[in-house]
C-alpha positions in Angstrom: 105.6 111.1 117.6 102.8 112.7 115.4 102.9 116.4 115.7 100.0 118.2 117.5 98.2 120.7 115.7 95.7 123.5 116.1 92.1 123.6 115.0 93.0 126.1 112.4 95.8 126.4 110.1 99.3 127.7 111.3 100.6 130.8 110.0 103.8 130.0 108.2 106.8 131.8 106.8 108.6 130.0 103.9 112.2 130.3 103.0 113.4 129.3 99.7 116.9 129.9 98.8 118.9 129.1 95.6 122.1 127.4 96.9 124.8 127.1 94.4 126.0 123.8 95.7 122.6 122.3 95.9 120.2 121.3 93.2 117.6 124.1 92.4 114.1 123.5 94.2 110.6 124.6 93.3 109.2 127.2 95.5 105.7 126.8 94.2 105.9 122.9 95.1 107.1 123.8 98.5 104.2 126.3 99.1 101.8 123.3 98.0 103.7 121.1 100.6 102.9 123.7 103.0 99.2 123.9 102.3 98.8 120.3 102.2 100.2 120.2 105.8 97.5 122.4 107.0 99.7 125.8 107.0 98.8 129.0 106.0 101.8 130.4 104.0 101.6 134.3 104.6 105.0 135.1 103.1 107.7 133.6 100.8 111.2 134.7 101.7 113.8 133.8 98.7 117.4 134.6 98.2 120.5 133.0 96.9 123.8 132.0 98.3 127.2 130.5 97.3 127.0 127.9 100.1 125.1 127.7 103.4 126.2 129.2 106.9 126.9 126.4 109.4 125.2 128.3 112.1 122.0 129.6 110.7 122.0 128.1 107.2 121.0 131.6 106.0 123.1 134.9 106.5 122.7 137.4 109.2 120.9 139.8 106.7 118.2 137.3 105.5 117.8 136.0 109.4 117.0 139.5 110.2 114.5 139.5 107.3 112.9 136.2 108.5 112.5 137.6 111.9 110.9 140.8 110.9 108.3 138.5 109.1 107.9 136.5 111.8 107.3 139.5 114.2 104.9 141.3 111.7 102.7 138.4 110.8 102.9 136.5 114.4 103.8 133.4 112.8 103.4 130.1 114.5 106.2 128.4 112.3 109.1 128.9 109.8 109.4 126.2 107.0 112.6 125.9 105.0 112.8 124.4 101.8 116.2 122.7 102.4 117.4 120.1 104.8 118.7 121.7 107.9 121.1 120.1 110.7 119.8 119.8 114.1 122.2 122.5 115.2 120.8 124.9 112.6 117.0 124.2 113.6 118.2 124.8 117.4 119.9 128.0 116.7 117.1 129.2 114.3 114.3 128.6 117.1 116.5 130.6 119.6 116.6 133.6 117.2 113.1 133.5 115.8 111.4 132.4 119.1 109.1 130.1 117.1 109.4 126.5 115.6 111.5 126.0 112.6 111.1 122.9 110.3 112.8 122.0 107.2 111.5 119.9 104.2 111.9 116.6 105.4 109.8 117.4 108.7 106.9 119.0 106.5 106.9 115.9 104.4 106.9 113.7 107.4 104.1 115.8 108.9 101.9 115.2 105.8 102.6 111.6 105.7 101.5 111.6 109.5 98.1 113.2 108.7 97.2 111.1 105.6 98.4 107.4 106.8 95.1 105.6 107.5 95.8 101.9 107.5 97.7 100.1 110.4 100.7 99.5 107.8 100.7 103.1 106.9 100.8 104.4 110.5 103.6 102.2 111.4 105.6 103.2 108.3 105.1 106.9 108.9 106.1 106.4 112.7 109.3 104.6 111.6 110.2 107.5 109.3 109.6 110.0 112.0 111.7 107.9 114.8 114.6 107.6 112.3 114.5 111.4 111.5 114.3 112.2 115.1 117.2 110.1 116.4 119.6 112.7 114.9 117.5 115.5 116.3 116.8 114.5 119.9 119.5 116.9 121.2 117.3 119.8 119.8 114.6 119.0 122.4 116.8 118.0 125.4 119.5 120.8 125.7 118.1 122.1 128.7 118.6 118.7 130.6 121.8 117.9 132.2 122.8 114.2 133.4 120.7 112.9 136.0 121.9 113.8 139.3 122.9 111.3 142.1 121.9 111.4 145.7 119.4 109.7 148.2 116.7 108.0 146.2 118.0 109.5 142.9 120.9 107.4 142.2 120.6 105.4 138.9 122.6 104.5 135.7 123.7 107.8 135.5 122.2 108.1 131.8 121.3 111.7 130.4 117.7 112.1 129.3 119.3 112.0 125.8 120.5 108.6 126.2 117.3 107.3 127.8 115.1 108.5 124.8 117.6 107.1 122.2 117.5 103.8 124.0 113.6 104.0 123.9 113.4 104.9 120.3 115.8 102.0 119.4 113.4 99.6 121.1 110.1 101.1 119.5 112.0 101.0 116.1 112.8 97.2 116.5 109.1 96.7 117.3 107.9 98.5 114.2 110.2 96.7 112.2 109.1 93.4 113.5 105.4 94.3 112.8 106.3 95.4 109.2 108.1 92.2 108.5 104.8 90.3 109.4 103.0 92.8 106.9 105.7 92.2 104.2 105.2 88.3 104.5 101.4 88.9 104.1 102.2 90.7 101.0 104.6 88.1 99.7 102.0 85.7 100.2 99.3 87.4 98.2 101.7 88.0 95.5 102.8 84.4 95.4 99.0 83.4 95.2 98.3 85.9 92.4 101.4 84.5 90.6 100.5 81.1 90.9 97.2 82.1 89.5 98.7 83.8 86.6 97.2 87.2 87.5 99.6 89.9 86.8 99.9 93.0 88.7 100.0 96.5 87.1 101.2 99.4 89.4 100.4 103.0 89.0 103.7 105.3 89.6 104.2 108.8 89.0 104.9 112.3 90.7 102.8 113.0 93.6 99.3 114.9 92.3 99.9 113.4 88.9 96.3 112.0 88.9 97.0 108.3 89.7 94.1 107.8 92.1 91.9 109.5 89.8 92.8 107.3 86.9 92.7 104.1 89.2 89.1 105.0 90.2 88.2 105.7 86.5 89.9 102.1 85.4 88.5 100.1 88.4 85.2 102.0 88.9 86.4 102.5 92.5 85.9 105.3 94.8 89.3 105.7 96.7 90.2 109.2 98.1 91.6 111.4 95.2 92.0 115.3 95.6 94.1 118.0 94.1 96.7 117.9 96.6 100.3 116.4 97.3 100.2 112.9 98.8 96.6 112.2 98.9 97.4 108.8 98.7 99.7 107.1 101.2 98.2 103.5 101.4 98.6 101.0 98.6 95.4 100.0 97.2 94.6 96.7 95.1 91.7 96.1 92.7 90.8 93.8 89.9 90.5 95.0 86.5 89.3 93.4 83.4 91.3 93.8 80.3 90.0 93.3 76.5 91.4 90.2 75.0 93.4 89.2 78.2 91.5 88.8 81.0 92.0 89.7 84.7 94.7 91.6 86.3 95.5 93.6 89.5 95.9 97.2 89.6 98.0 98.8 92.3 97.5 102.5 93.4 100.9 103.7 95.2 102.2 106.6 97.1 103.4 109.4 94.8 106.9 110.6 94.6 108.5 113.8 95.0 111.9 115.7 94.4 114.1 115.0 97.3 112.0 112.4 98.8 113.6 111.6 102.3 115.5 108.5 102.4 113.7 107.7 105.6 110.5 107.5 103.9 111.9 105.4 101.0 113.1 102.9 103.6 110.1 102.8 105.7 107.7 102.6 102.8 109.9 99.9 101.3 107.1 97.2 102.1 104.5 99.2 100.2 106.7 99.9 97.3 107.2 96.3 96.8 104.1 96.1 95.1 105.7 98.4 92.5 109.2 96.5 92.3 107.4 93.1 91.9 104.8 94.3 89.4 104.5 92.6 85.9 103.7 96.4 84.2 104.5 99.9 85.5 102.1 102.6 84.5 104.1 105.9 84.7 101.5 108.7 85.2 102.5 112.0 84.2 100.6 115.3 84.1 101.0 116.2 80.8 100.0 119.8 81.3 102.6 120.5 83.7 105.5 122.6 82.3 108.0 120.3 84.3 106.7 117.0 83.1 109.9 115.9 81.8 112.1 117.0 85.1 109.5 115.2 87.4 109.7 112.2 85.2 113.3 112.0 85.8 112.6 112.4 89.5 110.2 109.4 89.5 113.0 107.4 87.6 115.3 108.2 90.2 113.1 106.5 93.1 112.3 103.6 90.6 115.9 102.9 90.3 116.5 103.2 94.0 113.8 100.4 94.7 115.2 98.3 91.8 112.2 98.7 89.8 113.8 100.4 86.8 113.9 97.2 84.8 110.1 96.4 84.8 108.5 97.2 81.5 107.0 100.5 81.5 104.2 102.3 79.9 103.9 106.0 80.1 100.5 107.5 80.8 100.0 111.3 79.9 97.1 112.2 82.0 95.1 115.6 82.0 94.8 115.7 78.5 91.8 117.4 78.8 93.7 120.5 79.9 95.6 120.8 76.7 94.7 123.1 73.9 93.0 121.2 71.0 95.8 121.9 68.6 98.5 120.4 71.2 99.8 117.0 70.4 98.2 114.5 72.8 95.1 116.6 73.2 93.0 114.0 71.5 93.5 110.5 73.4 96.0 108.3 71.3 98.4 105.5 71.4 101.9 106.2 70.5 104.0 103.0 69.5 107.7 102.5 69.3 109.7 101.1 66.5 108.6 97.5 67.1 104.8 98.5 67.3 104.5 98.2 71.1 102.5 100.9 72.9 104.9 103.0 74.7 102.7 106.4 75.5 99.0 106.9 76.0 97.3 110.2 76.2 94.1 110.0 78.7 92.1 112.0 80.8 90.9 110.4 83.9 88.5 113.3 84.8 86.6 112.9 81.4 87.3 109.4 80.7 88.9 109.9 77.1 91.3 107.6 76.3 90.6 104.8 78.7 89.8 102.1 76.1 93.0 102.9 74.5 95.0 102.7 77.8 93.5 99.3 78.5 94.1 98.0 75.3 97.8 99.1 75.6 98.0 97.2 79.0 96.5 93.9 77.4 99.0 94.2 74.5 101.9 94.7 76.7 100.9 92.0 79.2 99.9 89.5 76.6 103.4 89.7 74.7 104.2 86.4 76.3 100.9 84.8 75.7 100.4 82.3 72.8 97.0 80.8 71.3 97.8 77.7 70.4 95.3 74.8 69.2 95.8 71.2 70.7 94.3 67.9 69.9 94.4 65.4 72.9 93.5 61.4 72.8 91.4 60.1 75.7 94.8 58.9 77.2 96.0 62.4 77.6 93.6 63.3 80.2 96.3 64.4 82.6 97.5 67.3 80.3 93.9 68.2 79.7 93.4 68.5 83.5 96.5 70.5 83.9 95.5 73.0 81.2 92.0 73.4 83.1 93.7 73.9 86.4 95.7 76.6 84.9 92.8 78.4 83.3 94.3 78.0 79.9 91.3 76.5 78.1 89.2 79.1 76.1 87.2 76.5 74.3 86.9 72.7 73.9 84.9 70.5 71.3 85.1 66.7 71.4 84.9 64.8 68.1 83.3 61.5 67.3 86.6 59.6 67.9 86.7 61.0 71.5 89.6 63.5 70.5 89.3 66.9 72.4 90.1 69.8 70.5 91.4 72.6 72.8 91.6 76.4 71.8 94.3 77.5 74.5 95.6 81.0 75.8 98.4 80.8 78.2 102.1 82.1 78.7 104.4 80.4 76.2 106.9 79.2 78.9 104.1 77.5 80.9 102.9 75.9 77.7 106.5 74.7 76.9 106.8 73.3 80.7 103.5 71.4 80.4 104.4 69.9 77.0 107.9 69.0 78.4 106.3 67.2 81.6 104.3 64.9 79.3 107.3 64.2 76.9 105.9 66.1 73.9 107.7 67.8 71.1 106.8 71.5 71.8 107.6 72.6 68.0 104.5 70.3 66.9 102.0 72.2 69.1 103.5 75.8 68.8 101.9 78.4 66.4 103.8 78.9 63.3 106.5 81.4 63.9 107.2 80.3 67.6 109.0 77.4 67.3 111.8 76.4 69.7 114.4 75.3 67.1 117.5 77.5 67.3 116.7 78.8 70.6 118.7 78.5 73.9 
């Protein structure tokens, strides 16, 4: 299903219209998408319409303008920054005598190029297959029902029906393979949860600098580039947090305005790393003039994958591009009314603000952690063993009477559970101010 591509970039004509019935798109972003796909945009044709034409999407005058540009530049492809129906694509190709792709086709092509892992390739193929099922008629209009006769009799299916059946079989096979991947991911998350290792997931608009930030925090060398969708495959690495310990940092695919639903569905297995995370780092290009609009677009996708309720820390990246007198130009932590970190200004390129970011992550992850002091008699060895198995013991001293003096650090709920299992009164062991009296 992957597109065949020439050795050099294809000459492309871009079409971007402001339609009153549609949300306004970004022509500059569309041009970056085309370049990311390997095209050579030679001309951008713009315009506006009250509504789209059912046959060609554009009006006859604009169609003539596009045709003139195609012939003038000998273009290989015309790219629309809109969603086209299969009939509109077919009609446009007949008139323009070259390939026509819409925004979804373009994004799917980029994903096809960037997928590296087995899982990523499966997910891209699944998205392409789902998208192609509505466009099969575009490629098979020249074929009629298979003819009968000696040696030619059969089920009487059209080529279109055969392809639809074959695609349905392949989709079923891919979903089965992805189900195994999803099971493996769930097992990994269960193991990390059992070991009390939280997951911190990087989310954000494509090209916000997530991979660069990931590399800076984990000292890794995963691929990072100044292009849209440089990262498709989810990557996990350990990171050591000050005053907290080990956490898992996850780098995920970037979001984009009008992200095709086929991709959201296909990448749901990967996006589960986001929806199951303990904390989200919403990375934003603070130098972008559209940062607030792009932030809203990411929030929409997070809501779609049921990740909008997860605690989130906003990370304003690329602070090195700001003027020195701009708020946030110097790395800093912004806190809410409760004193919790809510925004951090950093630069993944220069490394400025990384210590502030790690400290903020530690504070947010450590909110439910307590550090009680516990004294255990020799006969309470079972509780002592449980605390060690959970990795909660920071220090232990043994006095002359054989009493163990333990310095602990663990989630409050786990501490309460362990005490309850041993029949101990929690309020006698909790630090002052954290007693359970009066609570549900």
